[in-house]
N, C-alpha and C positions, 0 to 999 in steps of 0.2 A: 543512412542504409547501406554505407560502402562496408560494413563489418559483419561479419560472421562471429558468431560466440560460441565455444567450447568449454561447456562446463565438465569437469572430471571430477567423478564421483567414485572415492577409492572406499577401502574395506575400514578404514581408521582405527589402525593399530593402538595408537595412544588414546583412543578412547573406548580402549576396552575396559572392562567385561560388558559393555552396552552394544558394541558394534558386533558386526556379523564375523569378526575374528574368532569370536566364541561360537560354540554349537548353536545356543539358545538366543545367540544376539540377532540384531536388527541391522541392515545396511546402513552405513554411515549416514547417507543422504537423507534417510528417514528418520533419524534420531531427532527429537522435537525442541526447539528452541521458544519457550513460551507458548506451548502446545500446538506448535505448528512444524511441520518439516522442515528442517534446515535449508533442502534444496528450494522451498518456496520463497526465502530470504531472496537467493541467487536469482531468482526467475522473475521476481519483484521489481529487482534491480534492474536487470535486464530491460524490461517492459518500461520501465521511466526513461529511456533512450529508444531513438530510431536505429535500431538492430534490424539487420536484414533477414537473421535466422539464428536458431539457438540448438546446438547438437549438445545434449546431455548424454556422455559417455562413463558407463558402469561395466562391472564384470555380468557375465552373462547369467550366472545365477541370481543378482538381485534384478535384473532387467525388467521383469515383470512387476515385481514391486515397487519400483522406480518409476515405471509407466505409469501405473496406478495413481501413484502421488502427484504426477504431471497433469493428468488427466483431471484430478479433482482441482488442482490447481486452474486450469483452464476454464473449469464449468464456472469459476467465480471472478474469472478475468474480464476486464473491460473488453466487451466485444469489438471495440473499434481498432482494438491492436491487432496489427496483421502479421506480426512476424511468427514465422513457422518454427515450432518446438519439436524437434525430432529425438526419441531415445536410442542409442547405439550400445548393444553389447559387444564389450571386446576382452578378450582373456590374454592380455598381454601386460609386461611391466614397463614403466617409463613413459614419461610424457612426449620422448621424442619418438617412442614406437607408435603412441595414438595419433600425432601429428602424422607420421607417415604413412599409417593405416589409413586415416582420414583423408589424404592426398590421393594414395593410390585406389581409393574406392569413388574418388571425385567429388566429395562433398565439400572440400575447402576449395573453394574458386574466387575467392577476395581475401583482401586483407582482413585477418580475425585476432580475436580476443580468446586469450586462455585463462579459465577463472578457475577455482576451487569451489567446492559446494558447500563450503562451510563459514564463508566470511558474513558479518555484519558491519553495516556502516552508514552514517548518516550524510556521506559524501556523495552527491549524485553522480552517475555514469557521463553526463554532459561535462564536468570537470576533466575528466580522464579524457574524453574524446577530445575537446579544445587543446590539451595539453599535447597529445598526439599531432593533431593537424596543426600544430604552431612548431613543432619539429626542425632542427635542423636539415637541411636538404640532403646532408651523407647520413642521416639518421635512419637506419632500417628497421628499427624497433623501437620499443619503450618497456623499461621494467619500472615497477612502482615501489616505493619504499617507505615505511610509518615507522613511528616510535609507541612503543605500549603506553597507552592511556591509562590503562586498569593499575593505579598503583597500589591497589590491595592484593595484588598477584604477586606470589612466591616466585620470584623469577627462577630460583634455583630448582623449587619443586615442579613448576610447572613445564621445564623443561625448552625454555624458548630457544629456538635455533639464532645463535648472534654469530655471524662472521666478522672480518676487517673487510669493510667495504670501501675500496679505493677510487675515488672519482675526482672529475674536472668541472670547474665552470667556465665557460665560453664568455664572452664581452657582450653578449646578449642576456647573460644570465642564466642561461640553459646548462643544466647537467649532464654529464657525459659519463657513462660508466666505463670502467678501465681496468677493474680486476676484482677479485674476489680469495680470501683467504679465508680457511677456516680455522676456528679459535684451537681446535686439537693441533693442526700444524705448526702453530705459533708457539703453543705450550711445548711442543715437542723438540724445536729449534731454540728456543727461548729468544727469538727476535724475529721482526717483521723484515723479510729480506725482499724488498721492491725491486722490479726489474728495470735493470740500468736503461734499456731501451726506452722503457714507459716513461722514466724522470726525466732522460732527454725530451723526449716529444711533449711532457707535460710537467715544466718544471713547478707549477703550484698546485700539484695532486693533493687532494685531502683523502684522509682515512678516519672511517668512523666506525666503531664497535656499538654503537646504540641503534643502527637503522635495522630493521626487521623487514624481511621479502613479503609482501602483501601476496605473492603469486598471481598479480595480475598483469600479463603481459600482451601489450599490442603489438603485434608482427605485422609486416607487409610480406607480400606473395614474393617479394624478393628475397626476403630473407631464406625461404625454402628453395629458392632457385640458386642462390648461393651455396647454400648447403649441398645441395645436388650435384652442381657443377664442380666442386672443390672435392667431391666425394667424400665429404664429412660423414663417419659413421655416428648418427644422431640416435640410431636406435637404444634401447633400454638406458636412453641418458635423463637425467632429470634436466626440466626446463633451468633450473639454476646454472646446472653445468652449460648448458648448452648458449645461456646468456653470456656466461662467463668468457667461453671460448669465441664468442663472436665480438666480445667487447676486446678481448685481447689482441683479436685480429686487427683492429684499427689500429694499432700502433707497432706490431711485431714486425710489418712489412717495411720493407725500403719506401716504398712508396704507400704513403697512409691509405687504409681502406676505409670502407662504411663503417659507422659508429652507432651506438646503443643509446637511445635519450634515457634518461634517470629521473622520474620524477617523485618528490619528496613529498608526501602528504603533508598538509598545513596542519600545524600543532591545535589548531581548534577544532579539527575533526575527529570524530571517535572511529577507529578501523581495530577489529578483533576477528581472527580466525579460531575458530572453535575447535583446534587440532588436536587438544588433550582437555583433559576433564577439569584442571583448574580454570583454563580461558573458558571453556564451555560454561560453568557455572555463572561465571563473571557477566558471560554474554545473554543468558536469562536474566539476571540481575539488572543489566543496562537495558534491555528490552521494555521488562516491567515498569522501571523508572521512569523511562520515556514516555510510555503510555499512561502512567500515572499523570505525569505534567501535563500530557495533553486534555486529559479527564479535567484537571483543575482548569485550565483555560476554556473549556468547554462551559464548565458550571458556572465560572465567572461571566462567560459571555452568555449565560442563559440558555445554552444548545443542549443542555443536558441537567438532570435532575440531580441533585446532591444525594450520596449514599445513605441509606438509613442507617440509624444508630444500633446499638444493641437494645432488644426489646426488653430484655431482663438479665439479671446477672448470671442466670444458667444458661444464655444463649451461647451459641460458638461466636468467636469473635476472630474476624478475619480481617487482618489491616490493610492499609494501603499499600501497593506495589506487589499485591498478590493476585493470582488468578485459580480459580477452582474451574475445573472441566466439565461438561455435561455429565449428567446421569452420577453425580460424586455426591456422596451425602457426609454430612459431619454433624457429630453428636454434641450433646450440651456441655458445656465448661471447657470444652477446646479451643485453644488459642492460636492462631496462624498469622505468621509475621513475614513477612518477603518472601514467600514462597509459590512457587508453581505445583500445582496438582491436576493431574491428567484426568481425563474421563473415567467413569464407572469405577471409581473408588471408595472405600468406604472407610471412613476415620470414626473412631469410638470416642467415649470419654474421656475429658480430662488429658486430653493430648497436649502436648505443647511442641510446635514445630516451627524453625525459623532458619531461614536463609537457605532452603534445601530446594530441591527439583524432584519430585516424585512421579513417574511416567503411571502409565494407562493400569486400570484393573488392579490397582494394590489394596490391599486391608491391612488397617493398622488397627491394633485392638486397645484396650483402655489403656491409661497412663502411661504413653510413650514418649520419651524426649527424642525429637531428633534437632542437630544443629550442624547446619553446612554440610548436608548429605545428599547423596544422589541414590536414589531409589528406583530400580530396574521395574520393569513390566511383571505383573502377576505376582509380585511379593507378597507373602505374608509375615507382618512383625507382629509376634504375640505380645501379651500385656507386659508392662512394666519393665521395657526395654529402653536403655540409654544409649544412643550413637550419637558419636561427634566426630564429625570430618571423616566419615565412613561412605564408601560406596557399597552397594547390594545388586549383586547379579539379578538378571531376570529370572523369576520362578525361584528365587531362594527363599526358605523359612527361616528366620530369625527366633531362636527358641525363646521363651520366655526368660524375663530377668535378666538377659545378657546385658553388659555393660563395657561398651568397647569405644575406643578412640583411635581414630586415625587407620582403620584397619579396611581392606576389601574383602568382602564375604563372596566367596565364589562356588558354584556347584561342582560336585566332584565330577571329573570327566578322565577317564582312563584308558579311552578308546585310542588316543594318540600314542600311547605307550606300548601298544600290544602290535608289534610287527605283522604277528601271525591273523591279528583279527578275531582271535579267539573268545574274547569277551569284551564288555562295554558295559560300565557302571557310571551313573549319574544320579547326583542328589544332592541335599544340604549336607554341609558340614566342614567345609575348607576355609580357614580363615588366612589371609596374607595380609601382610602390613604394604604399607604403600610404596617402599622401596622394593619389593619384590615385583611390582605390577608396571614395569618400566618398559612396556614394547616400544621399541625405536621404530618408527615409520619413516624417520628422516633421511633413510638410505645408508648409502657406504660411509666409509671414515678412512679413505686411502690416506698413504704418505703425500707429502706435498715434494715433488721433484725440485722445485726452485731452482732449475737451472737458466742460466742466460742465455739461452739460444735465440738467435736474432736472425733465424733463418726466415727465408719468404715463402716456405711451405706451410700453407696453411693445415697441411693433414699430417703436422709431426703429431708425436705423441704427447697430448696435452697431460699435465700431471691432474690425476684425480681427487684431488685433495679435499674436496667438499663433501661435508655430511649432508649429502643431496636430498633435501626434503623434496618430494615430488608430488605435483598435484594429484596424481593417481596413486596414492599411497597405498600400498599393500600389504 
């Protein structure tokens, strides 16, 4: 009960065109994974540990919708759980700004945990908590890293943010973060320029380009005290940069300062953040695969009846690792494999759908073929359409007979291009290839200063070289 949790819910630029960065999108926290709002998985993870309270932070325009989703979760929650959940609306940028605002409002009063709203994992929070409790006496915080478990993901296409992460391991086997370099800064300079002071203090420094930041940060109240006492301007900065600057602080001074513990998740666990569409699709598949395996165990144990086979050759066929939402109808001779279909959808005859995610209130007419697609809410797909590796924005109508591969289908929205606000048009008709939809919500990409300033002043100008993915991605 010693921890508070802060769950940051951004707008989700890399989940466009389904997130609220688009006019007809929905808040990132409410985008469903296996027909549940993704924030439900974060809340469920928190409920499996004795956290004191949970603060959900979103922008004010999404606050009511996110509050409604949290209340629905609480209705089905175990009544014995007594951690309080509060939704806070803040129209500010940067995780640092969020932490400062919550601190100024008196909402953060103890050690706290920063989380994103988009992660799924089979590693319970108790593992993280014990790692933090067993940290070294000089560690004021803990960051966590993982390796990509989804081998089917095209890393170039999914835009996974990789850094050159420098760390050291002490005699007790504990890792400590030392520094982080962006890949772009290394590409510009053509070499990795390690700080001399860091190498002197840590001659066995390790450098990895395979570690991914999970954006789960355990912070002691002393972290905020240090930032305040040394007048560190952490507003508008991502948590990645703040943790990096605190880690650098441990070796940049004449007298060593407090350090940052670094927890690398074991290879046996699965961890993923649905921060872009490629990983979002894989996260849905992983959830359904786990559910399918659990059902097999229940059937073998006699706790669940086996599924009924096809009644006749004309009956629709829904394969394993698929999920059909309530009030959804599927007509004859339709075959569905490894697909999640939302509520109140209508799937007509002779359709073949594989490896896709279909959100609520979608209409699919006869003889449609879908493979590895994400179909938004209230989409209509007319007959004889074939889509492979496509994304279709909410409310779009795909015209009869379309045959597309690797495309993103968007509503036309011209309001943003009219500075005088004289007109606004929206409607079906815009098709954009994958490469054009690459909204980067990972933050800035500044040059790396790479100087060897060994000053004792913590308030020196740190080089802003990180493509700072922020929990509160906007």
